[in-house]
matplotlib code that plots the C-alpha trace (Angstrom):
import matplotlib.pyplot as plt

x = [-79.1, -77.8, -74.6, -74.1, -74.6, -72.2, -69.6, -69.9, -69.6, -66.5, -65.0, -65.6, -64.0, -60.9, -60.7, -60.9, -58.3, -56.0, -56.4, -55.9, -52.7, -51.4, -52.1, -50.5, -47.4, -47.3, -47.5, -45.2, -42.6, -39.1, -36.9, -33.5, -32.7, -29.0, -27.8, -24.7, -21.7, -19.8, -21.4, -18.9, -20.4, -24.1, -24.9, -23.0, -24.9, -28.2, -27.2, -26.2, -29.5, -31.5, -29.6, -30.0, -33.8, -33.9, -32.0, -33.6, -37.0, -36.1, -36.9, -33.9, -33.5, -30.3, -30.2, -26.9, -25.8, -24.2, -20.5, -19.5, -23.1, -23.5, -23.9, -26.6, -28.4, -28.3, -29.7, -32.6, -33.3, -33.0, -35.8, -38.2, -40.9, -39.0, -35.3, -32.2, -31.7, -28.0, -25.8, -22.2, -20.4, -16.9, -15.3, -15.2, -16.4, -19.3, -20.2, -20.5, -23.2, -25.0, -24.3, -28.0, -29.0, -26.3, -27.4, -24.9, -23.3, -21.0, -23.0, -23.4, -21.8, -20.2, -18.2, -17.2, -15.6, -13.7, -9.9, -8.8, -11.5, -9.7, -10.7, -14.4, -16.1, -16.6, -18.1, -18.9, -18.5, -20.7, -19.8, -21.5, -19.6, -17.8, -15.3, -16.2, -13.5, -9.8, -8.8, -5.7, -5.0, -2.0, -0.8, -2.1, 0.2, 0.2, 3.4, 3.3, 3.6, 6.3, 8.3, 8.0, 9.3, 12.3, 13.1, 13.4, 17.0, 16.8, 15.2, 16.7, 16.3, 19.0, 17.2, 16.4, 12.7, 9.7, 11.2, 13.8, 11.1, 11.2, 10.8, 9.2, 12.3, 12.6, 8.9, 8.9, 11.9, 10.3, 6.9, 8.2, 10.5, 7.5, 5.5, 8.3, 8.1, 4.3, 4.1, 6.6, 4.8, 1.4, -0.3, -2.1, -0.6, 1.1, -1.7, -5.4, -7.7, -7.8, -11.5, -13.4, -16.9, -19.4, -18.9, -15.9, -13.1, -12.8, -9.5, -7.8, -9.7, -9.8, -7.4, -4.6, -5.1, -4.6, -0.9, 0.0, -2.4, -0.9, 2.7, 1.6, 0.0, 3.1, 5.4, 3.2, 2.5, -1.2, -4.3, -6.4, -6.0, -8.5, -6.2, -3.7, -0.8, -0.6, 3.2, 3.5, 1.6, 4.5, 4.5, 0.8, 1.4, 4.3, 2.2, -0.9, 1.2, 2.7, -0.7, -2.2, 1.0, 1.4, -2.2, -4.1, -6.5, -5.5, -6.0, -8.5, -10.8, -10.7, -14.0, -15.9, -14.1, -15.3, -13.5, -15.2, -13.5, -10.1, -10.5, -11.7, -8.6, -6.4, -8.4, -8.1, -4.3, -4.5, -2.5, 0.1, -1.0, -4.1, -4.5, -7.2, -7.7, -8.0, -11.7, -10.8, -10.1, -13.7, -13.9, -10.8, -11.8, -15.4, -14.6, -15.6, -12.5, -10.2, -6.7, -4.9, -4.0, -4.5, -0.7, 0.1, -2.0, 0.4, 0.6, 3.1, 3.0, 2.0, 5.4, 5.4, 9.0, 8.8, 12.2, 12.4, 9.6, 11.6, 10.1, 6.5, 4.0, 0.5, -2.3, -4.2, -7.1, -10.9, -13.6, -16.3, -18.0, -21.2, -24.1, -27.5, -30.2, -31.2, -34.4, -35.6, -38.0, -36.6, -37.6, -35.8, -32.7, -32.7, -33.1, -30.2, -28.0, -29.0, -27.8, -24.4, -24.1, -25.1, -22.7, -19.7, -20.2, -21.9, -20.3, -22.7, -22.3, -18.5, -18.3, -20.2, -17.9, -14.8, -15.9, -18.6, -18.0, -14.3, -13.9, -11.0, -13.0, -11.3, -13.1, -12.0, -14.6, -12.3, -9.3, -6.0, -7.1, -10.4, -9.2, -10.5, -8.7, -8.0, -4.6, -4.8, -5.7, -2.6, -0.6, -2.0, -0.7, 2.6, 3.2, 1.6, 3.7, 6.9, 8.0, 10.4, 7.6, 5.2, 1.6, 0.1, -2.8, -6.2, -6.5, -9.2, -12.0, -10.8, -11.4, -13.9, -16.8, -17.9, -18.1, -14.4, -13.6, -16.0, -14.2, -10.8, -11.9, -13.2, -9.9, -7.9, -10.0, -9.5, -5.7, -5.6, -7.4, -4.8, -7.4, -5.9, -2.4, -1.3, -0.5, -4.1, -5.3, -3.2, -4.4, -8.0, -7.6, -6.1, -8.9, -11.7, -10.3, -10.4, -13.9, -15.4, -13.8, -15.2, -18.6, -18.9, -17.9]
y = [-59.3, -62.4, -62.1, -58.6, -59.8, -62.7, -60.4, -58.0, -60.9, -62.3, -58.8, -58.3, -61.6, -60.6, -57.2, -58.8, -61.4, -58.7, -56.6, -59.6, -60.6, -57.0, -56.9, -60.3, -59.2, -55.9, -57.7, -60.6, -61.3, -60.4, -63.5, -64.7, -67.6, -68.4, -70.7, -72.4, -73.0, -75.5, -78.9, -79.7, -77.1, -77.7, -78.7, -75.7, -73.2, -74.7, -74.3, -70.7, -70.0, -71.4, -69.1, -66.1, -66.6, -67.1, -63.9, -61.6, -63.1, -63.1, -66.4, -67.9, -71.0, -72.6, -74.7, -76.4, -77.2, -80.5, -80.5, -79.2, -78.3, -74.8, -73.0, -75.4, -75.2, -71.4, -71.3, -73.5, -71.7, -68.1, -68.7, -69.7, -67.4, -67.4, -67.3, -67.1, -63.7, -64.3, -66.3, -66.6, -65.7, -67.0, -63.7, -61.7, -64.6, -65.2, -61.6, -61.6, -64.2, -63.0, -59.2, -58.3, -60.2, -58.6, -55.6, -52.7, -53.0, -50.0, -48.3, -51.4, -51.8, -55.0, -53.2, -50.5, -53.2, -54.9, -54.5, -54.6, -53.1, -54.0, -57.6, -56.8, -57.3, -53.8, -52.3, -48.7, -47.3, -50.0, -53.0, -56.2, -59.0, -58.9, -61.6, -63.0, -65.6, -65.9, -69.5, -71.6, -75.0, -77.2, -80.7, -81.6, -84.1, -86.1, -85.1, -88.3, -90.5, -88.2, -88.4, -92.2, -92.1, -89.9, -92.3, -95.3, -96.6, -97.7, -94.6, -93.6, -89.8, -88.1, -85.1, -84.3, -83.8, -82.3, -78.8, -79.8, -80.5, -77.3, -78.4, -81.0, -83.1, -83.6, -84.2, -86.8, -88.6, -88.7, -89.8, -92.6, -93.8, -93.7, -95.8, -98.5, -98.4, -98.1, -101.4, -100.3, -97.0, -98.7, -96.9, -98.1, -95.3, -92.0, -89.9, -90.2, -91.2, -89.0, -88.5, -88.6, -89.4, -87.1, -83.6, -84.6, -83.6, -80.0, -80.5, -81.4, -79.4, -76.2, -76.1, -78.1, -76.6, -73.2, -73.8, -73.9, -71.0, -69.0, -69.4, -68.6, -65.4, -64.6, -65.2, -62.9, -60.4, -60.5, -61.2, -63.0, -64.3, -64.8, -67.6, -69.7, -71.7, -73.9, -73.5, -75.2, -78.3, -80.6, -79.2, -79.9, -83.5, -83.9, -83.5, -85.2, -88.3, -88.2, -88.3, -91.1, -93.2, -93.1, -93.3, -95.7, -96.3, -97.7, -95.3, -97.6, -97.2, -93.5, -92.9, -94.1, -92.0, -88.8, -86.0, -87.4, -90.8, -89.0, -87.0, -90.2, -92.1, -89.3, -89.0, -92.8, -92.7, -94.8, -92.2, -89.6, -86.8, -85.3, -82.2, -80.0, -76.7, -75.3, -76.1, -79.7, -79.8, -80.1, -83.2, -84.7, -83.9, -85.0, -88.4, -91.2, -93.0, -90.1, -90.8, -87.6, -85.2, -81.4, -80.8, -83.3, -81.7, -79.6, -78.0, -78.3, -76.2, -77.9, -78.2, -79.0, -78.4, -74.7, -72.9, -70.9, -72.8, -73.0, -69.5, -70.8, -70.7, -72.0, -71.2, -68.4, -66.3, -66.5, -67.5, -66.7, -63.4, -62.8, -61.2, -59.9, -60.6, -57.3, -58.9, -59.9, -57.6, -54.5, -56.1, -59.3, -57.5, -55.5, -58.8, -60.3, -57.3, -57.8, -61.4, -60.3, -57.6, -60.0, -62.6, -60.4, -57.8, -59.3, -61.6, -64.4, -64.1, -63.9, -66.8, -68.8, -67.6, -68.6, -71.8, -73.3, -72.0, -71.8, -68.6, -66.4, -63.2, -60.2, -57.5, -54.8, -56.1, -59.1, -58.6, -60.5, -63.0, -63.7, -66.5, -70.1, -72.4, -74.7, -76.3, -75.7, -72.0, -71.8, -73.4, -70.8, -68.0, -69.7, -69.4, -66.0, -64.6, -65.9, -62.9, -65.0, -67.0, -65.9, -67.1, -68.6, -66.4, -68.0, -67.4, -70.0, -67.4, -66.3, -69.8, -69.3, -71.5, -74.5, -76.3, -75.7, -77.2, -80.2, -80.9, -80.7, -83.0, -85.6, -85.4, -85.9, -88.9, -90.4, -89.7, -91.5, -94.5, -94.6, -93.6, -90.2, -88.8, -85.8, -84.0, -84.4, -83.2, -80.1, -79.3, -79.8, -77.7, -74.8, -75.1, -75.3, -72.2, -70.1, -71.2, -70.8, -67.4, -66.3, -67.5, -65.1, -62.0]
z = [-35.9, -34.4, -36.4, -35.0, -31.5, -32.1, -33.6, -30.6, -28.2, -29.9, -30.1, -26.4, -25.6, -27.6, -26.0, -22.5, -23.4, -24.8, -21.7, -19.5, -21.4, -21.2, -17.5, -16.9, -18.9, -17.0, -13.6, -14.6, -11.9, -13.1, -13.4, -14.4, -16.8, -17.0, -19.7, -18.2, -20.4, -18.2, -17.7, -14.9, -12.6, -13.3, -9.7, -8.3, -10.5, -9.4, -5.7, -6.4, -8.2, -5.2, -2.8, -5.0, -5.1, -1.3, -0.6, -3.3, -4.0, -7.7, -9.4, -11.2, -13.2, -14.7, -17.8, -18.6, -22.1, -22.9, -23.2, -26.6, -27.4, -26.1, -29.4, -30.5, -27.2, -27.2, -30.7, -29.6, -26.3, -27.5, -30.0, -27.3, -25.8, -22.5, -23.6, -21.5, -19.9, -19.2, -21.5, -22.7, -25.9, -26.6, -27.7, -30.9, -33.1, -30.7, -30.8, -34.6, -34.2, -31.1, -31.1, -31.7, -28.5, -26.3, -24.2, -23.9, -20.4, -20.5, -17.7, -15.6, -12.2, -13.5, -16.2, -13.7, -11.5, -14.4, -13.6, -17.2, -19.4, -22.6, -21.9, -22.5, -25.9, -27.2, -30.4, -31.4, -27.9, -26.4, -24.1, -24.9, -23.2, -19.9, -18.8, -15.5, -14.9, -15.7, -16.1, -17.0, -18.4, -18.9, -18.0, -14.5, -12.8, -9.6, -7.8, -5.6, -8.7, -10.1, -6.9, -7.1, -10.6, -9.8, -6.9, -9.3, -9.4, -13.0, -14.5, -17.8, -17.5, -15.5, -14.1, -10.5, -10.7, -12.4, -12.0, -14.6, -17.3, -19.3, -22.9, -25.0, -25.4, -21.7, -21.2, -23.9, -22.5, -19.0, -20.2, -22.4, -19.6, -17.2, -19.6, -19.5, -15.7, -15.3, -13.5, -10.9, -10.6, -10.1, -13.0, -16.1, -18.3, -17.9, -19.5, -18.9, -21.7, -24.8, -24.9, -28.2, -27.2, -29.0, -27.6, -25.5, -27.8, -26.9, -25.1, -28.4, -31.1, -29.0, -26.0, -27.6, -31.0, -29.3, -29.1, -32.8, -33.5, -30.6, -31.9, -35.5, -34.2, -32.2, -35.2, -37.4, -34.6, -35.1, -33.0, -35.6, -39.2, -42.0, -43.2, -41.3, -42.5, -39.4, -39.5, -36.1, -37.1, -36.3, -32.7, -32.5, -33.7, -31.2, -28.1, -29.5, -30.3, -26.9, -25.3, -27.3, -27.3, -23.5, -22.4, -20.2, -23.1, -26.5, -29.3, -30.9, -27.9, -27.3, -29.2, -26.1, -23.6, -21.9, -20.0, -16.9, -17.5, -17.8, -14.6, -12.8, -13.9, -12.6, -9.3, -8.7, -9.2, -12.3, -14.3, -13.6, -16.0, -17.6, -19.8, -18.3, -16.6, -13.1, -13.1, -12.9, -9.2, -8.4, -10.6, -8.9, -5.3, -5.9, -7.4, -5.1, -4.1, -4.9, -3.7, -4.9, -2.1, -2.8, -2.2, -5.0, -7.7, -9.9, -13.3, -16.1, -19.3, -22.5, -24.2, -27.9, -29.1, -30.1, -29.8, -26.6, -24.9, -21.7, -20.9, -21.6, -18.8, -18.7, -21.1, -19.4, -20.4, -20.8, -23.2, -20.7, -21.6, -19.9, -21.8, -20.9, -23.4, -25.0, -26.2, -22.8, -21.0, -19.2, -15.9, -16.7, -17.8, -14.6, -12.6, -14.5, -13.6, -10.0, -10.2, -11.5, -8.9, -6.1, -7.4, -7.7, -5.0, -1.9, 0.7, -0.1, -3.8, -3.7, -1.4, -4.1, -6.8, -4.8, -3.1, -5.4, -8.9, -8.5, -10.6, -10.4, -10.9, -12.7, -10.7, -8.2, -5.7, -5.0, -2.7, -3.1, -0.4, -2.1, -4.3, -4.4, -1.9, -4.8, -5.5, -9.3, -8.8, -6.5, -9.3, -11.8, -9.6, -9.0, -12.8, -13.2, -10.4, -12.1, -14.2, -16.2, -17.8, -20.5, -20.4, -23.6, -24.5, -25.2, -29.0, -29.6, -29.2, -32.6, -34.1, -36.9, -35.7, -33.8, -37.1, -37.6, -34.3, -34.9, -38.2, -36.6, -33.8, -36.3, -38.2, -35.0, -34.1, -37.6, -37.3, -33.9, -35.4, -38.3, -40.9, -41.8, -42.2, -40.3, -43.6, -44.7, -41.3, -41.7, -45.2, -44.2, -41.1, -43.1, -45.7, -43.1, -41.2, -44.4, -45.5, -42.1, -41.6, -45.0, -44.0, -41.0, -42.9]

ax = plt.figure().add_subplot(projection="3d")
ax.plot(x, y, z, "-o")
ax.set_aspect("equal")
plt.show()
């Protein structure tokens, strides 16, 4: 008898707990959890989240992945009981990994506003990733230092100014002559540090590696390859050598350098050039002691010695495809869509996009005057508006995996240290590409 009473007692407790849990779940406040891809705008995203919550009453939190560690962070966070409701994928390769977590956004307002719908990640009639920022990268230079160089009476390069640098041969000649005259120019090196601290090598194993892949795709008239030959490997080596041989930091010391160090060196006027994207202006302008004026921050294309590169523009595209977590609750998915609608179609949201996040948004909700007041964005459009130049497409979203990029980064570092030949690096990159592509089939 006592056992029956005890059983009924336990059963009643379990029923009450289940009902309470169901009720709590039913009455849970919808919320947004955004996993941020770009470490350099962590503070800005947190400010945006706070304002969104104030204006809508919807709780929002932001978690920022470490530089170069987004995939690993996403794997960890998405497995939790309260996973991200909004996250990024890096194109078709990312969709192969995360497609089952991506809600179909074909009926969303955000997709209806997309100016070029072919840019979205689509599959089987559904839309699963929407680009939310168009960006560009190249060689950022300090025009004040460049003008100082071209005023030197003993300079070895007989051109009038930066506008005459239209290929690798001229770039190399100018850079190497500037290195010889660095004392007169008041700089420690022409290029900022080639960063290879853990997670800080993405400018070389992703952005710079895009150039030889882009030209191979162009030559073969394809948009992706299961196997690459890396036929433009010499061009890749050309520019990488130019960076490390004319840097403020000796190649033996680059393993301790970060992207932040590079941008600080540029902002403090210690170097004339740094490879990075339009998102770098916030790092330059926000650096304590910054001496670089907005009007002196300019872009050059990344020339590598390819035939016909005089018509090359900047590397322009996106790897930022926003996704809503299909496995989040319906309420949280709806809240996440409200965030995106608020961000890209309200005066307050768009102001944040333009002024804080610095995105050039590809949506019809933005007028031609609604662009960031950012010197590097202005430079981007200076190149884009020049019909004689061809932008370099962002093909690195087709790179097979983060592991491929990590291996390439490690090989580049060993090459810089003198521990690996470029031929071996090329062979290993070709092999790694094929094996990693095969692994995602």
